[in-house]
N, C-alpha and C positions, 0 to 999 in steps of 0.2 A: 425630303423636305416636307414640312407640314402642308397638307391639302385636305379639303373637306368636301363632303357631299351632303345635301339635305334632300329630304323627300317628305311629301305630305301636303294636304290641303287645309285651308283655314278652318273648315267645319268637318274635316275628316276625323277619324278615330285618334290620330296621333301625328306628331311630327317625328322624323327620324334624322339623326345626324351621325355620320361616320367621319372620324378624324384620323387621318393616317400620317405617319412620319414623325410623330412625337418621340423624343428620346426616352429611354428607360430611366426610371428613378425620379420622375417628376411627381411632386406631392399633389394630391387631389383630394378635395373635400366635397362630398355631395351637398352638405349644408351651404358651402360657399357657392356652388353652382346655383342652388335654389335662391340664394340671396341675390345673385347676379340677375337671374331671370325676373325676380320681383322688382328690381330696379327698372327693368324695361317696361313693366306694366304701370308704373306710377307716373304722376304728373298731373297738374291742374289742366282740365280740358279733355281728359280721357273719357271714353264712353262707359256705359254700364257693363260692357263685356269684361272690362279689366277687373271688375270686382268679382266676376264669376270665374274667370280663368285662374286656375291654381298651378298650372304648369307642373303636374305630377311627373317626376322623372324616374326612369329606371335605367340602370347601367347594365348593358348586356355583354360588354367585353372590353378588354384592353387595360383594365385596372384591377389590381389585387392588393388588398390591405392598404388602400390609400396611396398607391404608387402606380404610375404607368409602367407597362411591361415592355414597351417598344413596339407592340402590335397595335392594330387599329382600335381606336376607342369608339364604341357604339353606344348611343344614348337614345332612348325613346322619351318623348314628352307627350303624355296622355292629354287628350282634350276632354275636359270634364263636362263639356256641353254635348258630347257625341250622342247621347241617347235622344236628344231633340232632333238630330239630323241623320239618324241612321237610315231612314227611308230615302230622304232626298239625296244623300251621298252614298247610297249603297253601291258596292262594286258589282253586284249581281245584275244580270240583264233585266230590263223593265223600264217603264215610262217614268218621266219625272212628274212631280205634282204640278209644277208650273215652270215653263220655260221663261227665262229672263231675256226679253227681246228689246229692251230699251236701254242701250249702253250709255254709261256716264261719260260726259266730256272730261278729259284729263286722266282717265283710267285706262287700263290695258284692254278694256272690254271690246271695243269695236275692232281695233287693229288685230287683236287675237282671234276674234270671230271670223274675220276675213281670212286670216292666215291658216286657221285650222278647220275652216269650212263647217262652222257650227252656228246654229241660230239661237243657241242658249248661252248667254254670257257667263253662266255659272261654270261652264267648262273652262273658262279663262280666269275669272275673278278669284276663284278659290285658291289657285296657286300664285296669282299675282298679288294677293293680299300681303300686307306687311306683317301678318301673323307669322310668315316664314322667318322673320328675324329672330323669333324665339329659338329656332333651330340653329341659326348662326351664332347665337349667344353661347351655345355650348362650345363651338370652336373658338370663339373669342375669349371665353373664360380660360380654356386650356392654354391659349396663346399667352394670356396675361400671367398665368402661373409660370410658364417658361420664362417670360421676360423678367418676372420678379426674381427668379433665381439668378438672372444675369444683371441685376441691378438697375433694371429699366422700369419706370413707373409711368402710368398713363392716367390722365384726368381729363374730364370734359366739362363744359358749362355752356349755358345758353347766352348768346350775345344779342339776340334780337328775336322778338315775337311781333309779327305785324310791323307796325311803324314805331314800336317802342324798342329802344336800344339801350343796352347796358353802357355805362361810362367807358370811354376809351382807356386803355392801359390797365384794365382789370384782368390780369392774367393769373389764374389760380396755380397753386402748387399741389402736389399730392396730399399735403397736410390739410388742404381745404376740401378734400373729397367729401367727408362726412357732412360738413356744413352745407356744401352744394346740394347733396342728396336730401337734406332736411328742407330745402326750399321747395315749395310746390311747383315752381317752374325751373328749378335747377340753375339759379343765377346767384352770383356772389353779392351783388349790390341789392340791399333790401328795398330801397326806394324804387329801383327799376323792377324788382320782383312784384311789388304791389301794383305798379302801373301795368305790368304784363297780365296780371290776374284780372284787372279791370277790363283790359282789352279783350281777353278771352271770354269773360262773362258777357260783354257787350256783343261779341260775335255770336255767342250762343243764343242770346235774346233775339238777335236778328236772324236766327236760323242759318248762320253762315259758318265758315271755317277760316282758320288763320295758319299761315306758315311762319317761317323764321330762319334763323341762322344759329348753328352750333359751332363750337371750337373745341378741338382736341389737342392736348399738349402732351408730348412724351419727354420725360426727363431721364438722363443717365446714359444716353446713347453716345458711343465713342465716334470720332470722325471716321469717315470712310465706309460706312455701311451703305450698300447700294453700288451703283457703277455708272461711269460715263461711257462705257464701251458700246453698249447696244441699247436700242430704244426700249426694249422690254425689260431692261435691268435698272433703268433709272428709278430711284426710289420715289421721287415726287410723282412721276407718271404712274407708278403702281399704286400709290396712295390715292391719286385721283380716280383711277379705275375702281378701286375698292369702295371708295365713298360714293361714287356715282352709281354703283350697283345697288345701293340702298333705295328701297321704294320711296318715291316722291322727292328724292334729291335731284336738283336741277343745276347746281353750280358748285364748284370746288375752288377754294383759294388757298394757296400755300404762302404762309407768312403774310407780308403786306403787299401781295401781288398786285391787287387792283390799285392801291395807292401809289406804288412805285412806278406803275405804268404811266402815271400822270406826273411823275417827278423827273427832274434832271438827273443824269447819272451821278453827279456829285452828291446827291441826297438819296440815292436809291440803294446803295450797297453798304456792306458791313466791313469797315476798314479793319485792317489786321495790325495787331500789336504783339509785342513779346514782353512779358513781365519779368524776365530773367529765368523763368522756369517753363512757362507754357505760352503757346500762341493764344491770344485772346481777342475778343470782339467787344466793343462797347454798345453795339446795337445788334438786333436780330431781325432785320427787315426781311431777310431771305427765308425766315421760318425754319432755320436749322438745316437747310439743304443748299448745296452749291454743286452744279454740274451733275445732278442726279445722285449725289452722295450726301450723307450727313456731314455737317461741319463741326459737330461737337456741341453746338448750342442746342437749347431745347427745340424739339421738332414741333411746329405749330401749323395746323391746317384747319380750315373752316369748310363747312358744308351748308348750302342753302336749301331749305325744304319748301316746296310749294304748298299752298293750302290743300287740305285733303279734298279729294274729288267727289266724295259722297256728301252732298250738301242737302241739309234738311229743307231748303227752299230750292227744289230741283231745277237744274238747268235744262235748256231746250235740247232735244235730241230727236231721233227718228226711230220708229219701230221697225226693226229689220225684217219683220214678216209682212206688214202691211205697207211699209214705206211711207207712212203718214207721220206728220209732225206730232210730237207728244213731249212729255217730260221724262227725264231720266229716272230710273228706279232708284230707290233708296233703301238702305239697310242700316241697322244700328251702327253708329259710327262715332268717331271722336270729333270734337270741335277743333282741338289742337293737339298734335302729337310731337311737337318740337322737343319738349324735355326728354321724351323717350328716344327721339332720334339721336340725341347726344350720346346716350348709352350705347345704342347700336353703332354709332360712328366710332366709339371707343373700340368695339369688337373688331371692326374692319381694319382700323389702324393697327391694333395689336396683332392681328393675323398677318398683315403685310410686313410689319417690322419683324415679327418672329420668323417669318420665312426668310427674310434677308439676313437676319442674325444667324440662322441655321446655315445659309449659303456661305457665310464668311467664317463661322466658328463651328461648323457642324461636327457632330459626333454621335455615337450610338447611345451615349448616356449624358445626363445633365452634367456630371463631373467632367466629362471630356470637353463639353462646350465651355464650362467655367475655366478650365485650364487653358484652353486656346485663347479665350478672351483675356485672361490675365497675362499671358505671354504677349499678346498684341499691345496691351496697355503699357507693358514694360518697354516694348520697342518704341512706342510713341513718346514715352518719357525721355528716352535717350536720343531722340531725333535732333 
């Protein structure tokens, strides 16, 4: 089953991703991966670093003539800014130019310094940085390639930035993906998009940051993916884990989870009908899952991102060396990364779904998985 490992620091020479467990025969495009990495860099409110990063990729193994071999896929993403950091991030013994001793509230800095017994926050922040999500995008892109072969499509969009929300009921389909990506804030509604841009610009002028909410929808999943049997097999639980692992994500919602918690049972569930051929639902309040398994409706999950913790108007902190009050250090940062968070959320949703599709329809080749899925769909049709 698909699993992946990433390595590398934000200002190191490169990020490395190893993806294991992919079936043989999966189509792969280097240009497609580059385009997916570019989607992660875009969005109104991103900092200057996004214009400098080019995410230069090199495929080291697992792919031949545009097809996966069934062996681990290894990808390197070069850091084009490495020459500026080769002394500060050198792997060779020697002193740093400047220890970072003023941890930022809201970041991994202080907790990591205490855990790993270091007075230099750079030992922590380099790996804790959201730059790591570029490496995850490699695994997510490959998972999407597999899901595409199985008839599953994933799309994401922004539903809120700060206190600006997109209109309720605006649920995109895969056909809307290009239109969403053309929006500077990756939102369907143009009026909401303009208001979000104004909010981001106001936060920038105030030297502040903004968070928000993104939604990911997966189409084409058959019912029964996931399991009710064990806690670590429940699909919604695994999705929550995957999304919460993204830097700065602080909450996850499946379907209308928060709203249904405040509703009576008669208005909280998706009633079941039969149209003469299939079981149907007229609502999708559950977000496409019931009992830890897909229901056959579109899978819909949301992730809430806190404002970025590197604030240009630094927050109060304590110098870990002198123990005196001071201001948190700051480094070049984004004002708002919510549009990019939606792209990263796509990757994690795709990875989790691909793993569960492999668990149910697994095979050594893409053809084996397609045949198993087709057999399952025929069984469902005769139920």
